[in-house]
C-alpha positions as CSV (number, residue, x, y, z in Angstrom):
1,M,144.0,-81.8,26.3
2,H,142.8,-79.3,23.8
3,F,145.3,-76.5,23.2
4,K,142.7,-73.7,23.7
5,V,141.6,-75.1,27.0
6,L,145.2,-75.4,28.1
7,I,145.9,-71.7,27.2
8,Y,142.7,-70.6,28.9
9,R,143.6,-72.4,32.1
10,L,147.0,-70.9,32.0
11,I,145.6,-67.4,31.6
12,M,143.0,-67.9,34.2
13,A,145.6,-69.2,36.7
14,N,147.6,-66.1,36.2
15,Q,144.6,-63.7,35.9
16,R,146.1,-61.3,38.5
17,K,149.4,-61.1,36.7
18,F,148.1,-60.2,33.2
19,S,145.7,-57.4,32.2
20,R,143.1,-57.7,29.6
21,R,145.3,-55.8,27.2
22,T,148.2,-58.2,27.7
23,I,145.9,-61.2,27.1
24,A,144.5,-59.6,23.9
25,L,148.1,-58.9,22.7
26,F,149.0,-62.5,23.5
27,W,146.1,-63.9,21.4
28,M,146.9,-61.5,18.5
29,A,150.6,-62.6,18.5
30,L,149.5,-66.3,18.6
31,L,147.1,-65.8,15.7
32,A,149.8,-63.9,13.8
33,V,152.2,-66.8,14.2
34,I,149.6,-69.3,13.1
35,I,148.7,-67.3,10.1
36,G,152.4,-66.8,9.2
37,V,153.0,-70.5,9.5
38,L,150.0,-71.3,7.3
39,I,151.2,-68.7,4.7
40,G,154.7,-70.1,4.9
41,F,153.5,-73.6,4.2
42,E,151.2,-72.3,1.5
43,Q,148.0,-73.5,3.1
44,I,145.8,-70.7,1.7
45,A,142.7,-72.9,1.5
46,V,142.9,-73.5,5.3
47,L,143.2,-69.7,5.8
48,Y,140.1,-69.2,3.7
49,V,138.2,-71.7,5.8
50,L,139.4,-70.1,9.1
51,A,138.6,-66.6,7.9
52,T,135.1,-67.7,6.9
53,L,134.4,-69.5,10.2
54,S,135.8,-66.6,12.3
55,L,133.5,-64.1,10.4
56,V,130.5,-66.4,11.0
57,V,131.3,-66.5,14.7
58,L,131.7,-62.8,14.9
59,L,128.4,-62.2,13.1
60,L,126.6,-64.6,15.4
61,I,128.0,-62.9,18.5
62,V,126.9,-59.5,17.2
63,A,123.5,-60.9,16.1
64,F,122.8,-62.3,19.6
65,A,124.2,-59.5,21.6
66,D,121.5,-57.8,23.6
67,L,122.5,-54.2,23.0
68,E,119.1,-52.8,23.7
69,N,119.2,-53.7,27.4
70,V,122.7,-52.2,28.2
71,D,122.1,-49.6,30.9
72,R,124.0,-46.4,31.3
73,Q,125.6,-47.3,34.6
74,A,127.3,-50.3,33.1
75,L,128.8,-48.1,30.4
76,E,130.0,-45.5,32.9
77,G,131.5,-48.2,35.1
78,F,133.4,-49.5,32.1
79,A,134.8,-46.1,31.3
80,Q,136.0,-45.7,34.8
81,D,137.8,-49.0,34.6
82,A,139.6,-48.0,31.4
83,E,141.1,-45.0,33.0
């Protein structure tokens, strides 16, 4: 089984236990460990490829985001959830 699918299923099974912030911190810690290991083993070429691919994915997400049709109620609801 793919590692990402396994982690996703683990997170979704415990969705009630972990907040979005905790999940984001978990992913950041996991990525920091992976980057640290790659730096430790001097796999800089792999880091370049991963950084390039992640930037491409981020730019595609932003490019296809439908920001014109975001209504005001959705934004206000999000602000209430954050408090």
